[in-house]
C-alpha distance (Angstrom), angle and dihedral (degrees) to the residues before:
residue distance angle dihedral
X1 . . .
X2 3.73 . .
X3 3.80 121.2 .
X4 3.76 123.6 -140.8
X5 3.76 131.1 -171.9
X6 3.85 118.6 -154.1
X7 3.76 123.3 -166.5
X8 3.77 111.0 -160.4
X9 3.77 91.1 27.6
X10 3.78 93.6 154.5
X11 3.82 91.5 58.4
X12 3.81 127.8 89.6
X13 3.78 96.3 -90.5
X14 3.82 96.2 36.2
X15 3.83 93.0 55.0
X16 3.77 93.3 49.7
X17 3.78 92.6 44.9
X18 3.84 91.1 50.8
X19 3.79 89.2 51.3
X20 3.76 92.7 51.5
X21 3.78 96.8 44.1
X22 3.81 91.0 49.7
X23 3.79 90.5 51.4
X24 3.77 86.6 53.4
X25 3.78 92.0 54.0
X26 3.78 100.7 -102.6
X27 3.73 127.1 146.5
X28 3.72 103.1 -125.4
X29 3.77 129.6 -155.7
X30 3.77 124.9 -171.6
X31 3.77 133.1 -160.6
X32 3.76 114.1 -139.2
X33 3.84 133.1 173.7
X34 3.74 120.4 -120.0
X35 3.77 112.9 -108.9
X36 3.87 136.4 167.5
X37 3.81 90.0 -119.5
X38 3.85 130.3 46.9
X39 3.84 111.1 -95.8
X40 3.87 97.8 175.5
X41 3.80 98.2 98.8
X42 3.78 96.1 126.0
X43 3.82 93.3 55.3
X44 3.84 102.5 32.2
X45 3.87 88.6 101.2
X46 3.77 92.7 60.6
X47 3.79 99.8 38.2
X48 3.77 120.1 99.8
X49 3.70 118.7 -159.3
X50 3.85 105.6 -122.4
X51 3.78 90.4 -142.5
X52 3.79 95.9 58.7
X53 3.78 145.4 68.8
X54 3.80 96.1 0.3
X55 3.88 93.2 -102.9
X56 3.74 118.4 148.1
X57 3.78 106.9 -104.6
X58 3.86 116.2 -130.9
X59 3.79 97.8 168.8
X60 3.80 118.0 69.6
X61 3.77 126.6 177.2
X62 3.78 125.2 -153.7
X63 3.73 130.2 -167.4
X64 3.83 112.5 -123.9
X65 3.77 142.7 118.8
X66 3.82 133.2 -135.7
X67 3.75 87.5 -131.6
X68 3.82 91.3 59.3
X69 3.85 110.7 67.7
X70 3.77 96.0 -172.0
X71 3.81 92.7 59.3
X72 3.80 90.2 48.9
X73 3.84 92.2 50.7
X74 3.83 91.4 48.6
X75 3.83 91.7 50.0
X76 3.83 94.6 46.6
X77 3.80 92.0 46.6
X78 3.75 96.1 48.1
X79 3.84 97.9 40.3
X80 3.84 97.1 40.6
X81 3.74 92.3 -161.3
X82 3.82 123.6 -157.7
X83 3.76 89.6 -151.6
X84 3.86 131.7 25.9
X85 3.78 120.0 -162.8
X86 3.80 109.3 -165.2
X87 3.79 105.9 -159.5
X88 3.85 101.3 141.5
X89 3.77 114.5 114.5
X90 3.76 146.3 125.7
X91 3.80 89.2 -97.2
X92 3.72 106.8 172.9
X93 3.85 108.6 105.1
X94 3.85 97.3 -158.0
X95 3.74 91.9 47.4
X96 3.75 90.8 53.1
X97 3.81 91.0 67.9
X98 3.84 88.7 56.3
X99 3.92 92.5 44.2
X100 3.81 106.1 29.1
X101 3.83 96.8 150.9
X102 3.79 93.6 48.5
X103 3.75 92.1 45.0
X104 3.88 89.5 54.4
X105 3.78 92.7 46.8
X106 3.83 93.8 50.7
X107 3.80 103.1 31.4
X108 3.79 102.3 34.2
X109 3.79 107.4 25.6
X110 3.81 92.3 33.6
X111 3.81 88.3 67.0
X112 3.81 91.3 49.7
X113 3.81 89.9 50.3
X114 3.83 94.6 53.9
X115 3.81 92.7 44.3
X116 3.75 89.1 51.6
X117 3.84 91.8 47.8
X118 3.83 90.1 54.4
X119 3.79 91.6 47.8
X120 3.82 94.8 46.2
X121 3.77 93.1 46.7
X122 3.84 87.4 54.1
X123 3.81 93.7 -125.5
X124 3.77 126.3 158.7
X125 3.79 90.7 -148.0
X126 3.82 118.8 153.1
X127 3.77 108.9 -123.8
X128 3.83 128.9 -148.4
X129 3.78 118.0 -165.1
X130 3.81 117.1 -160.0
X131 3.76 102.2 -133.1
X132 3.83 122.9 178.4
X133 3.82 140.9 -134.2
X134 3.84 84.8 -127.7
X135 3.82 84.0 82.1
X136 3.79 88.8 76.6
X137 3.76 95.4 58.2
X138 3.77 109.7 167.8
X139 3.80 96.3 -6.0
X140 3.74 112.8 132.8
X141 3.84 114.2 -92.2
X142 2.90 144.5 -91.7
X143 3.84 92.2 60.6
X144 3.74 127.5 -159.1
X145 3.78 139.5 167.2
X146 3.82 90.9 -70.9
X147 3.82 98.8 48.4
X148 3.83 114.4 114.0
X149 3.80 115.4 -105.7
X150 3.84 114.8 -122.3
X151 3.84 106.5 171.0
X152 3.83 116.2 -155.8
X153 3.77 102.3 -171.8
X154 3.86 140.9 40.6
X155 3.77 86.4 -106.6
X156 3.83 93.5 54.0
X157 3.86 91.8 44.7
X158 3.84 89.2 50.6
X159 3.82 90.8 49.9
X160 3.79 89.8 49.1
X161 3.78 90.4 56.9
X162 3.79 89.3 49.0
X163 3.80 91.8 49.6
X164 3.75 93.8 54.9
X165 3.79 93.0 44.4
X166 3.78 89.3 55.2
X167 3.89 88.5 50.2
X168 3.86 91.7 46.2
X169 3.82 93.5 52.6
X170 3.82 88.1 49.3
X171 3.75 93.8 51.5
X172 3.81 98.9 31.5
X173 3.79 101.3 42.7
X174 3.77 103.1 20.0
X175 3.88 89.3 -115.3
X176 3.83 116.4 162.7
X177 3.81 93.2 -119.7
X178 3.80 126.3 155.6
X179 3.71 138.3 178.9
X180 3.79 121.5 -137.9
X181 3.83 105.3 -157.4
X182 3.72 95.7 -156.8
X183 3.84 121.4 -170.6
X184 3.81 117.3 -146.2
X185 3.78 110.8 -51.3
X186 3.80 121.7 -176.2
X187 3.82 140.7 -177.2
X188 3.77 141.9 157.1
X189 3.86 86.0 -77.4
X190 3.72 93.7 58.1
X191 3.79 113.9 127.1
X192 3.79 112.7 -89.3
X193 3.82 94.4 -123.1
X194 3.85 94.5 58.3
X195 3.80 114.0 99.8
X196 3.83 100.2 -116.2
X197 3.76 94.7 48.5
X198 3.76 90.5 40.5
X199 3.76 88.7 58.6
X200 3.79 97.7 46.8
X201 3.81 93.3 45.2
X202 3.82 91.0 49.1
X203 3.84 90.1 48.4
X204 3.78 90.2 53.2
X205 3.73 93.6 45.9
X206 3.88 92.1 48.1
X207 3.80 89.6 52.8
X208 3.74 90.4 48.8
X209 3.84 91.4 50.5
X210 3.80 93.2 -115.1
X211 3.83 97.8 110.8
X212 3.79 134.4 34.3
X213 3.81 105.1 -171.1
X214 3.77 142.2 21.1
X215 3.77 119.4 -140.3
X216 3.83 118.4 -151.4
X217 3.79 140.9 159.3
X218 3.81 128.8 -142.8
X219 3.81 109.8 11.8
X220 3.84 95.2 -179.7
X221 3.89 97.8 70.1
X222 3.83 111.9 117.3
X223 3.84 117.6 -144.8
X224 3.74 137.4 177.1
X225 3.79 101.9 -125.4
X226 3.84 120.3 -166.9
X227 3.87 136.0 167.2
X228 3.79 114.9 -88.1
X229 3.84 99.2 -140.2
X230 3.74 90.0 60.2
X231 3.81 91.0 50.7
X232 3.73 94.2 53.9
X233 3.79 88.5 53.9
X234 3.78 85.8 57.9
X235 3.85 91.8 50.1
X236 3.82 87.7 58.7
X237 3.76 94.5 44.1
X238 3.80 91.1 53.9
X239 3.82 92.7 59.0
X240 3.84 92.2 49.7
X241 3.80 95.2 65.1
X242 3.81 122.9 105.2
X243 3.83 92.9 -123.2
X244 3.85 126.6 35.8
X245 3.78 113.1 -113.0
X246 3.82 136.2 162.7
X247 3.74 119.5 -118.3
X248 3.79 137.4 -169.0
X249 3.84 113.5 -133.4
X250 3.79 123.5 -163.0
X251 3.74 143.9 107.6
X252 3.82 102.4 -100.0
X253 3.83 92.1 -121.2
X254 3.71 127.0 102.5
X255 3.84 128.3 -162.2
X256 3.79 137.0 178.9
X257 3.74 122.6 -117.3
X258 3.76 86.4 -112.4
X259 3.78 86.8 61.5
X260 3.83 91.4 54.7
X261 3.75 88.8 51.6
X262 3.83 91.6 49.7
X263 3.76 91.8 50.0
X264 3.85 97.0 43.9
X265 3.83 98.8 43.4
X266 3.80 93.9 36.7
X267 3.87 90.4 54.4
X268 3.81 88.0 66.7
X269 3.79 96.0 34.5
X270 3.79 100.1 -104.1
X271 3.75 132.7 127.5
X272 3.78 112.1 -126.7
X273 3.81 92.8 -153.7
X274 3.84 87.3 72.4
X275 3.78 91.5 60.5
X276 3.77 113.7 25.3
X277 3.82 121.8 90.5
X278 3.75 128.4 -175.4
X279 3.85 119.3 -119.8
X280 3.86 114.8 -172.6
X281 3.83 89.1 -152.0
X282 3.73 88.2 77.9
X283 3.78 94.7 58.2
X284 3.81 117.4 107.1
X285 3.84 120.6 -129.6
X286 3.76 88.0 -128.5
X287 3.80 117.1 25.9
X288 3.77 130.7 -152.7
X289 3.80 105.3 -144.5
X290 3.80 108.8 -174.5
X291 3.83 130.9 19.7
X292 3.85 121.2 171.8
X293 3.73 125.7 161.1
X294 3.83 126.1 -128.7
X295 3.84 100.7 -157.7
X296 3.80 96.4 177.2
X297 3.82 92.7 126.3
X298 3.80 93.7 51.1
X299 3.82 89.6 48.6
X300 3.78 94.6 49.3
X301 3.83 101.7 39.3
X302 3.74 102.0 30.2
X303 3.76 102.4 22.6
X304 3.75 89.7 -128.9
X305 3.78 125.4 157.0
X306 3.85 129.0 159.6
X307 3.80 116.1 -111.3
X308 3.74 95.5 -160.5
X309 3.74 121.9 61.1
X310 3.82 133.8 -175.7
X311 3.89 100.0 -75.2
X312 3.73 92.1 51.4
X313 3.80 94.3 41.5
X314 3.82 92.1 58.4
X315 3.85 92.9 50.9
X316 3.76 91.4 50.1
X317 3.83 91.6 53.5
X318 3.84 96.0 42.2
X319 3.84 91.5 48.7
X320 3.82 92.1 49.7
X321 3.87 95.1 49.2
X322 3.79 92.5 45.8
X323 3.82 89.2 53.6
X324 3.83 88.8 46.1
X325 3.83 91.7 59.9
X326 3.77 90.9 44.6
X327 3.84 100.9 -102.3
X328 3.74 128.6 130.1
X329 3.81 110.9 -102.4
X330 3.79 124.3 -145.3
X331 3.80 86.5 -115.7
X332 3.82 103.3 -134.7
X333 3.75 91.9 115.8
X334 3.81 92.5 54.1
X335 3.78 90.1 48.9
X336 3.82 91.6 51.8
X337 3.76 90.9 55.6
X338 3.76 94.5 45.6
X339 3.86 91.1 49.9
X340 3.78 101.2 40.9
X341 3.79 102.8 36.1
X342 3.75 134.1 50.1
X343 3.80 135.3 173.2
X344 3.78 114.0 12.3
X345 3.81 100.1 24.2
X346 3.79 118.8 67.6
X347 3.77 134.0 168.5
X348 3.84 92.3 -130.8
X349 3.81 90.4 59.6
X350 3.80 89.8 52.7
X351 3.82 93.2 61.0
X352 3.78 96.2 35.9
X353 3.84 91.0 55.5
X354 3.83 91.3 51.0
X355 3.82 95.3 53.3
X356 3.82 116.0 123.7
């Protein structure tokens, strides 16, 4: 049985990754921050209380923080993971402008702290660093592993530092360390302040009579949006290769936020122009206009291609949020999951993990 440690296990990617690894027979350990309220909603459906039912526990949660190196060293030393997936970060780009120092501490130095913990503990753990397409900033699309990085936010700058630290530990200490340069990836578990989930939640609330308008910022930004469960499969695949390499992960398609609005509202026969209002507070000081992945390397070396593209992604998210507010969904999203996934990823777990 392999052992994996996931930082950021309670987030979108961490929860899907934990599900997948458990299905593969891993013993999974997750790092969570101590809080006065429970923040494990996305993984409650896969967590077994070690005090009950006599089942063998394969998912363990440990209190720790990427800003506290001693806690990281303790967890690494005690868990002795074969694989470490470092997903924890202050990951909201707009918020990073308001909290640049905190973003640097968590997103940049947090990566250094966990790499040092692995090194000091003397572990041979394989390490995955969650890099981001925001690294490319205003570099000309499509972007691949050779495209110059030109970060345009404190978040992107912090991720750039983390990217190079992962490379330096690979080259300097012989660590199996890789960067997954993931383009935007969404799902019904996406955080509610991110634009895609903000749109699908608002749409569901509008249809339920709970909301009248949706306030957004720049609608012209173009992004390469994929489906998060497929991207965590790629994270795992990257750590199974003989040699550590960095990979770009995306769909190769880019769409404007207006396109997402068209797809989401059009799916339920509404016109988004009747509901969307622009609020300048949501503009970024420096904008990234166009991100689109060139995944030629992943296709060639790993034989990886996404099964779910933009049109299907929107339907999955809208269906899930409609069910969340108690409405009957058109059902195309559920059908897509049932047809294109089997085994570890189920529609029922999507909705359960979103429950409030």
